[in-house]
N, C-alpha and C positions, 0 to 999 in steps of 0.2 A: 342735390344730385351726388355731390362728393360723399355725403354721408351714406347714401344708399350703396354706392360702390364699395365703400369701406366695410359696410355690414355684410355684403355678399362675399367679399374676400375673406372676412373673418369666419363666416359660416363655412366656406369651402375649406379653409384651413382646418377647422374643427372636424369636418367630415373626413378629411385626409388622415388626420391623426387617429381618429376612431377606426378607420379602415385598416391603418397600419397595425393597430392593436389586434384586430380580428384576423389579419392575414395569416398568422401561424395556425390559428384554429381552423380556418377555412382550408388551408393547405393540407392540414392533417386529416380533415374530413374527406377531402378529395382523395388523398392517398388511401384512406380506409375504404371508401366506396370502390376505388379501383381494385383494391385487394379482394373485396367481396365479389366484384365482377370476375376477376381471374379465377376465384374459387368456384363460382357457378359455371363458368365456361369449362373448367376442368371436369366438373361433375357431368356436364352435358356431353363432353367428349368421351368420358368413360362409358356413359350409357350408349352413345352412338357406336363405340367400339364393340360393346357387348351385343348390341342389336345386329351389327354386321357379322359378328362371329357366329350368331345363332341363325343367320340367314333369314331374318325377318324383314318385312312382313311376308307371311305365306299366303298362298291362295286360300280362299275361304273354304273350299272343298278339299283341300289337301289333308292327308292323314296326319294325326298328331304323332310327333316323334316320341316313342315310348322310352327312349333313353334319357330324355330330359327330366331332371329333378324339378318338378313344378313347385314343390315346397320351397326350394331354393329361389326360384323365380319370384314367388310371392314375397319371400324375405328381402330380395333385392329391391322390389318396389317399395316396401315399407322403409327400408334403410335409406333409400335414395330420398324419399319424401322427408324423412327425419333430418338428413344432412342438409337438404335444401332449406328447410325451415330454420335450421340453426345458423345458416349464413345470414349476415346482416343485409341492410339495404344497399342498393346500387344507385347510380345516378339516374334520374328520371328519364333521361334521353335514351338510355339503353335498357330500362326496366322491362318495357313491353316486349322488346326483341328477345332478350334472354329468357324471359318467362315463357314466351311462345315456343322457343326452341326446347326448353325443358318439358313442357306439357306434351309436345309432339312425341318426344322419346318415350315419355311415360305412357302415353296412349297406345303406342305401338306394342310395348311390352304387356300392358294390361289387356289389350285386345287378344294377344296370343294366349295369355293366361286364362281369359274367359273361355276360349275355345276348349282348353284342357278341362276347365271346371265343368263345362257342359257335358263333355265326354265322360268325366268321372262321375258326374251326377247320374248319367244313364247306367253306368256300371253298378252304382249303389242301389238304384231302383231294381235292377235285374236280380241282385242278391236278395233283396227284400222279398221279391216275388218267389224266388227259389225256396226261401225259408217258409213262406206261407204254404207252399205245396207239400212241405214235410209234415204238416199237421195231420193229414190223413194217414201218412205212413206211420206216424207215432202211435196210432190206435192199434196197428197190427204188428209193427216191429219197432219198438221204442229205441232199442239199442242202436239200430241202423240209423234211425232219424237223428239221434243225438250225435252219432259219429259224423253224419253229413253236416249237421249244424255247426259243429266245431270246425270242420274244414272251411265252411263259409265264413266263419269268424276270422280265421287266418287269412283268407282271401280278402276280406274287408280291409284288413290292415295294410295290404299291398297297394290298394287304390290310392291315387294321388289326391291332392287337395281340392276342396271346394270352398266357397265362402264360409266363414266360421258359423254364421247363423244357420246356413243351410246344412252344414255337417251335423250340428246338434239335432236338428229336426229329423234328418235321415237316420241318424244313429238311434234315436228314441224309437222310431218305427221298427228298425231292424232288431233292436234289443228286445222290444216287446214281443215280437214273434218268436225269437229264440227262447225267451223266458217261458212261453207257453209250452214249449217242448220240454225244457229242463224241469219245469215245475211238475210235469207228469211223472218224471223220474223221482223227483223229490217226494211226491205224494206216496209213491210205492215205498221209498226208503223210510219215510215217516211212519207209515203203517207197520212196516217190518220192525222198526225200532221203538215202537210205542212203549213196550215194557221197559226198555233200556232208559227211555226218557223219564219214566216214572221213578226209576231207581236213582237216576242222576238228580232229579228234582228233590227227592227225599234226602239225598246226601247233602245237597246244597242247603236245604232247609235246616239240617242238623248244624252245618257250619254257621249259618246265619244266627241260629239260636245260641250257639256257643259264643260267637262274637258279641251278640247282644248281652249275654250273661257277663262277659268280661267288663262290660260298661256299667253294670248295676252296682250300686253302693251297698252290697250285702255283707252280712257278717260271715265269718269264716265257715261256720257250720252250715248256714243256708247256702253259701256258695258251693261247698263240697257236696251237699245233698243234691243240688241242681246239676252239678257236674256228673254225679253218679248216674243220673237218668240219661244224660246226653251220651256219656261214655257207653252205656249199655246199648243204646240205639245204634251208635257208631260201630260197635263190635258186630252187631247183626248185619250191617250193611256194607262195612268196609271191604270184605272179600269180593263183593259183586262189582263187576265191570272195572277192575283195577286199571286196565289198559286205557279205558275211556275217561277215567276220572282222576288222572294223575294230579291235575291242578287242584281238584277238590280235596284230594288226600293231603296235598301240600298245604292247602288252606286250613284244613283241620289241624295239622301239625303246628302251623303257625299260631292258631288260636290256643292250642294246648300249651305251647311255650309261653304265651301271654298269660294264660290262666295260672300256670305254675309260678310264674314270676309274681303275679298279683297275690297268690296265696302266700308265697314266701314273704312278700312285703307286709301283708296283713299279720302274719304270724310274728314277724320281727317287730312290728308296731305294737302288737298285743303283748309280746314279751317285754318290750320296753316299758309299757304302761304298768304291767304286772310287777316288773322289777322296781319301778319307782314307788309303787304302793308298798311293796315288800320292804323296801329300804325305809320308807316312812314309818312303817310299823316296827321295824327293827330299831329305829331311833327311840321310839317310845319304850321298847324293851330295854334299851341301854339306860334311858332315864330311870326306869323302874329298878334296874339292877344296881344303880349307883345311889339310890335313896338311902337315907339313914332310917333305922328301924322306927324312930319316933315321929317321922314326918308323914303322918297319916293323911293330912290335908292334900299334900302334893300327890300322894298315892291315888287319892280319889280323883284328882284332876287328870292324872295320866290315864286312869281307867276310863274316865268320861271321854277324853279325846280318842281313845281306842274305840269306844263304842260308836263314835261319830263317823269313823272311817268305813268305807264299803268293804265287803268281804271279797277275798281273793277266791280263785277256784279251790275246790275242796282240799286237794292235796297240798297246795301252797298255804292255804289258810291253816290247815292242821299243823304244818311245819312251824310257822311263825307263832301260832297260838300256843304251841307247846313251850316255846321259849318264853313267851309272855307269862304264862301260868307258872313256869319254873321261877321266873324273876319275882313274882309275887310270893310264891311259896318260900323262897330262899332269903327273904328280907331279914329274917332273924337267924339264918344259918351261919356257920363258920365260913367266912369268905376266903380264908386261906386255902381251904380245900377246893372251893369253887374256882378260885383263880388258877390253882395248880392244874385242875382238870381242863380249864379253858385254854391255858397255855399249851398243854399237851395236844389238845384237839386241833388248835390252830397250827402248831408245828407239823402235825401229821398231815393236815390238809395241804399246807404249803409244799411239803416234801413230795406228796403224791403228784401234784400238778407240775412241780418243777421237773420231776422225772418224765411224766407223760408229754410235757411240752419241750423237753430237751434243754431246760434252763439250769444254770448253775445254782448250787445251794451253798450256804455259809460253810466255812471250813470246819467249824465245830459240829456241823450236822452231817459230816461225811459218813460216819459209822452208821448213824440212823438212816441215812439215805441208802446205803448198801443193803441194810436189812429190809427197807421198804421195797427196793428193787426186786429182791428175792421173793417177797410176799406177792408183789404184783405179777411176777413171772409165774409163780405157782397158781395164782388165781386164773391167769390166762390159759395156762396149759390144762387146768382142770375144768375149764368152761364156766367158772364162777364169776368171771368178770362181767359186770353189768353196765348199764348206760352211764352211771355216774363215774365210771372210770374213763370216759371219753372227755377230753379237755374242751368242753363247751362253756364259753364265758358266762352264759345265762345260768347254767346249772352250778357253775363254780361260785358265782356270787350268791345264789340262793343258799348253798351250803354254808358259805362264809357268814352271811348275815343271820343264819339260823343258830349260830354259835353265840354263847353269852359274851358280853363285852364289859367285864369289870375293869376298873381302872387299876393298873399296876405298872411296875417298872418294866420296861421292855415292850409295853403295849404298842407304842407308836412304831417301834422297829418292825414288829411282826406285821402290823397293818401296812406299812410301806412295802414290805417284802411281798405281800399278797397283791397289792395294787399294781406292782410291776408285771405280775402275771396276766392281769386282765386289761 
């Protein structure tokens, strides 16, 4: 018996200790639930105050107050429900009472809102029927029917809320009947502007073809030939309907800018490739020019490598071929005279482009520079200045590499002088 008493006392002590550990948590939970209750009571009080200020509930047959913003009432219901759900649990003893109080307030507000919804729904149906009656008027006086339909659309916007699913259903009916009237006007406009539409579609097709052309991996010549046909069509159609096709005109101009850029890039790429091949052939020319007269085997090897290279465009091929032929012909010639002529040609070329590009010339070349400036000025005034007088790096390098390149003292200096220009 004494053992049982001891065990019960030990168990009771353990329970007391466990309860003491839980007491802070239970106390905090109680405080939290009390705070939730106060929040819910405050929300109910706000709703009751709002209901009292509105004078609700009204008699079922009483007229709806037109001054009430029923959209705001609908919003209040939604917001109240959201806030209520956001508040946490309360004590079970008061849960039923506070929930009943909240539901009562919500039902009063919702009941008044439903009365307004029913009235607004009747107004919507009335406008739908009014628009239906305009269908007969549209057959005789379309402008008047459209005018009234627009007035009904404005009136539709002033009607208060109905349930969301109902509003969409009503709107579709109203919109469908309005569209029947507006479509008749559109049919007339479409018939009247049929020719204009054809023109616009043709201009759009031109723009589409132009944009598609810009995406094609064509050669420059094929690209330019295709553009010529597109540009011809555009010139024929561009003056038509300018006021209605501003976007299409802008679209064409955008495509034209893209085309110009593409052609410029292709030309630049083509020039780069041509210049690299021109330089390669110029190197063979240099090797030929620097051969000794007795080295016939090397001469044949250089000629063989020349024959293996592809040909340049006719004008460029002729230019570099002339140098190569001269190099072969001059293998046994007096190189003193050839070097003198080469030096003079390179000096003249450097001077010319230093002047045209506004670059400084060596001090010992100042007299020759002044004479060159006078010559270039006379050529310009007499109209004899040609394309080669323009400082284009591509043309400059073609002229430079078309000159002979015999090895002599000062050779590196003049090469460096020209390289600074390009």
